[in-house]
C-alpha positions in Angstrom: 0.0 0.0 0.0 1.3 3.5 -0.9 0.8 6.3 1.6 -0.5 9.7 0.4 2.0 12.0 -1.3 4.2 14.2 0.9 5.9 17.5 0.0 9.0 16.2 1.6 10.3 12.9 3.0 13.4 13.1 5.2 15.5 9.9 5.4 17.2 10.0 8.8 16.0 11.1 12.2 19.3 12.5 13.5 19.8 16.2 14.6 20.1 17.4 11.0 17.0 15.4 9.8 15.1 16.9 12.7 16.4 20.4 11.8 15.0 19.8 8.2 11.6 18.9 9.7 11.6 22.0 11.8 12.2 24.2 8.7 9.5 22.2 6.8 7.0 22.9 9.6 7.8 26.6 9.5 7.0 26.7 5.7 3.9 24.5 6.3 5.2 21.6 4.1 3.6 18.2 4.5 6.6 16.1 5.6 7.6 12.7 7.1 10.8 11.6 8.7 11.7 8.0 8.3 14.4 6.7 10.7 15.7 3.1 10.7 16.3 3.1 14.5 15.6 5.3 17.5 15.4 9.0 17.3 19.0 10.4 16.9 20.1 6.8 16.5 23.8 7.5 15.9 24.1 9.5 19.2 22.3 6.6 21.0 25.0 4.3 19.7 27.9 6.5 20.8 30.0 5.3 23.8 28.0 5.7 27.1 30.3 8.4 28.5 31.3 10.2 25.3 31.7 14.0 25.6 31.1 16.2 22.5 33.8 18.4 21.1 31.2 21.0 20.5 29.7 23.2 23.2 25.9 22.9 23.9 24.8 25.9 22.0 26.4 24.6 18.8 24.3 21.5 19.0 21.0 23.4 19.3 18.3 23.2 16.6 15.0 25.0 16.2 16.1 27.9 18.4 15.5 25.7 21.5 18.2 26.3 24.1 20.4 23.3 25.1 21.1 23.8 28.8 24.1 22.0 30.1 26.0 22.4 33.4 29.3 21.2 32.1 31.4 23.1 29.5 30.6 20.4 26.9 27.6 18.0 26.9 27.8 14.3 26.9 25.8 11.6 25.2 23.1 11.4 27.9 22.5 15.1 27.9 22.3 15.2 24.1 19.8 12.4 24.0 17.7 14.2 26.6 17.9 17.4 24.6 16.8 15.9 21.3 14.0 13.9 23.0 12.7 17.2 24.4 13.0 18.7 20.9 10.6 16.0 19.7 8.3 16.6 22.6 8.1 20.3 21.6 7.7 19.9 17.9 5.8 16.6 17.8 7.5 15.5 14.6 5.7 13.4 12.0 8.3 10.6 12.3 8.4 6.9 11.8 11.0 5.1 13.9 12.5 1.7 13.3 11.6 1.8 9.7 14.4 1.3 7.1 14.4 3.0 3.7 15.4 0.5 1.0 15.1 2.5 -2.1 14.3 5.9 -3.5 13.5 6.3 -7.2 12.0 9.2 -9.3 9.2 8.3 -11.6 7.4 11.0 -13.7 8.5 13.7 -11.4 7.5 11.9 -8.2 9.8 10.1 -5.8 8.8 6.5 -4.9 10.2 5.6 -1.5 10.2 1.9 -0.5 10.8 0.9 3.1 10.8 -2.4 4.9 7.2 -1.7 6.0 5.4 0.2 3.2 5.7 2.5 0.2 5.5 6.3 0.1 5.5 9.1 -2.5 7.0 12.6 -2.2 7.7 15.6 -4.3 11.1 16.0 -2.6 13.5 13.9 -0.6 16.3 14.7 1.8 19.0 12.1 2.6 20.3 12.9 6.1 21.6 9.5 7.0 25.0 10.3 8.6 27.9 7.9 8.4 27.9 5.7 11.5 26.4 2.6 10.0 29.3 1.0 8.1 32.7 0.4 9.7 35.8 0.8 7.7 37.3 -2.7 7.9 41.0 -3.5 8.1 40.7 -6.4 5.7 43.0 -8.7 7.7 42.8 -12.4 8.4 40.8 -13.0 11.6 38.8 -9.7 11.5 35.6 -11.7 11.6 36.4 -13.3 15.0 33.9 -12.5 17.8 36.6 -10.8 19.9 36.9 -8.1 17.2 34.7 -5.1 17.7 34.1 -2.1 15.4 32.0 -0.3 17.9 32.8 0.6 21.5 30.1 1.2 24.2 31.8 1.0 27.6 34.9 -0.3 29.3 33.5 -2.8 31.9 33.6 -5.8 29.5 37.3 -5.2 28.9 38.4 -4.8 32.5 41.5 -7.0 33.4 41.8 -8.2 29.8 44.5 -7.7 27.1 42.9 -5.1 24.8 44.3 -3.9 21.5 42.9 -0.6 20.2 43.4 0.2 16.5 43.6 3.9 15.5 44.4 7.2 17.0 41.3 9.3 16.5 38.8 10.5 19.2 37.0 7.2 19.5 40.2 5.1 19.7 41.8 7.4 22.3 38.6 7.5 24.5 38.3 3.7 24.4 42.0 3.2 25.2 41.9 5.6 28.2 38.6 4.3 29.6 39.7 0.6 29.3 43.1 1.3 30.9 41.4 3.1 33.8 39.1 0.1 34.3 42.0 -2.2 34.6 42.6 -3.4 31.1 46.1 -4.0 29.7 45.9 -1.7 26.7 48.0 -1.7 23.5 47.4 0.7 20.6 48.3 0.2 17.0 48.6 3.5 15.1 49.1 3.7 11.3 50.7 7.1 11.5 53.6 8.3 13.6 51.5 10.3 16.2 48.1 10.7 17.8 45.7 12.4 15.5 45.8 16.2 15.7 42.0 16.3 15.7 41.8 14.4 19.0 39.9 16.6 21.6 42.4 19.0 23.1 41.7 18.1 26.7 42.2 14.4 26.0 45.3 14.5 23.7 47.8 15.3 26.5 46.3 12.5 28.6 46.8 9.8 26.1 50.3 11.1 25.1 51.3 11.1 28.8 50.0 7.6 29.4 52.0 6.3 26.4 55.1 8.2 27.4 55.0 6.7 30.9 54.4 3.2 29.6 50.9 2.7 31.1 49.6 2.2 27.6 51.8 0.6 25.0 51.6 2.1 21.5 53.1 0.9 18.2 53.3 3.8 15.7 53.7 3.4 12.0 52.3 -0.1 12.4 49.5 -2.3 11.2 47.7 -5.5 12.2 48.5 -8.3 9.8 46.6 -11.1 11.4 44.2 -11.7 14.3 44.1 -15.1 16.0 42.0 -16.4 18.9 44.5 -15.5 21.7 47.1 -13.3 19.9 47.6 -10.6 17.3 50.3 -10.2 14.7 51.5 -6.6 14.1 53.9 -5.2 11.4 56.0 -2.6 13.1 58.9 -0.5 11.7 61.2 -2.9 13.5 59.7 -6.0 12.0 56.7 -8.3 12.7 55.8 -9.1 16.3 53.1 -11.2 18.0 51.4 -10.2 21.3 48.9 -11.9 23.5 45.3 -10.6 23.1 41.8 -11.0 24.4 39.9 -8.3 22.5 40.5 -6.0 19.5 38.7 -2.7 19.3 39.1 -1.9 15.6 37.9 1.7 15.8 39.1 2.6 12.3 36.3 4.9 11.4 33.0 4.6 9.5 31.6 5.6 6.2 28.2 6.6 4.6 26.2 4.0 2.7 27.8 4.9 -0.6 26.1 2.1 -2.5 22.7 3.3 -1.4 23.5 6.8 -2.6 24.6 5.5 -6.0 21.6 3.2 -6.3 19.2 6.1 -5.9 21.0 8.0 -8.6 23.4 10.3 -6.8 26.7 10.7 -8.6 29.9 10.3 -6.5 33.4 11.7 -7.2 35.6 9.2 -9.0 38.5 9.6 -6.5 38.8 7.7 -3.2 36.9 10.4 -1.3 33.6 9.5 -3.0 32.1 12.9 -2.4 28.4 13.1 -3.6 27.5 15.6 -6.3 25.4 18.5 -4.9 24.9 22.2 -5.2 26.5 23.8 -2.2 24.0 26.7 -2.3 20.9 24.5 -2.3 22.2 21.0 -1.2 20.3 19.6 -4.2 22.0 16.6 -5.9 22.3 15.8 -9.6 18.8 14.4 -9.2 16.2 17.3 -9.2 14.4 17.3 -5.9 16.8 15.0 -4.1 18.8 16.7 -1.4 21.7 15.9 1.0 22.0 17.2 4.5 24.7 16.8 7.2 27.7 14.4 7.4 26.6 12.3 4.4 27.6 15.3 2.1 31.3 14.6 2.8 31.5 11.1 1.4 34.6 9.6 3.0 35.6 12.9 4.5 33.5 12.2 7.6 35.4 14.8 9.6 34.2 17.7 7.4 30.6 18.1 8.5 29.3 18.2 12.1 26.0 19.2 13.7 27.3 22.7 14.3 28.3 23.5 10.7 25.5 21.5 8.8 22.4 22.8 10.7 22.2 25.5 8.0 21.6 22.8 5.4 18.0 22.5 6.6 17.2 26.1 5.9 19.0 26.0 2.5 17.0 23.0 1.4 13.6 24.1 2.5 14.1 27.6 1.2 14.9 26.2 -2.2 11.9 23.9 -2.2 9.5 26.6 -1.3 11.0 29.0 -3.8 10.5 26.6 -6.7 
């Protein structure tokens, strides 16, 4: 069964998808948000004690204040804030419904989900990038002890944990696990901790490495993961260490196949940046827009909540000006 036609369907119920809905309400557009999980699902899946780099006011949408006692909010405070945003605006949103396909037919978009079909004059893709881990492609990566997502440290207490990467998620996991009693080793592809690591955390991890509390192999890569050990290629040759868990926090990427399947062109280089008009956020498909992190392709560090909130206004202004 096909639902009635909407002016706008927003794929993704994260902060930017919600911001698009707020702008649609302002312009009295008939809209629907379709979200495959919980509201702001990516934030829900962040580590329990994650602290945002951004301050609270930079995470605000809809001119609703984000009150926070600490200088920077954490995951729990963000979830509370965005739940309150929904209570205030009462969004037309379908949760736990996955969009499978979006195709344009005679000027109308046909949206197929795992529950029903919809039609819309315009579609916004605001799906973020947290769904697909960037794999290492090494032997043993499929073992149960290998994790591409990190939630909290308790499971890893008093165990030998190897953390792959040197970005914010890797550094947070390494420090939390070490503080809960894990024996932590880091494997870092480059020769230093990432310069984009949160400025109040970077000295902490560097000091723990310098004092030997956390062992780090720089300019190194995992070559094989086995049940009770891991093989690492270092500048001084290949070594094998005992291991209970591998936290392969090597980053995530948008669902690029989905973007291509619905007709959005991607750059031919390794960045796979989608084609869109930076003034309207409209892709090469008329009436199909991108908003938020998904705009960056593999450059997932380019767009954040704070600098992509404006996408919502740009998109809805363009739709209503047509």
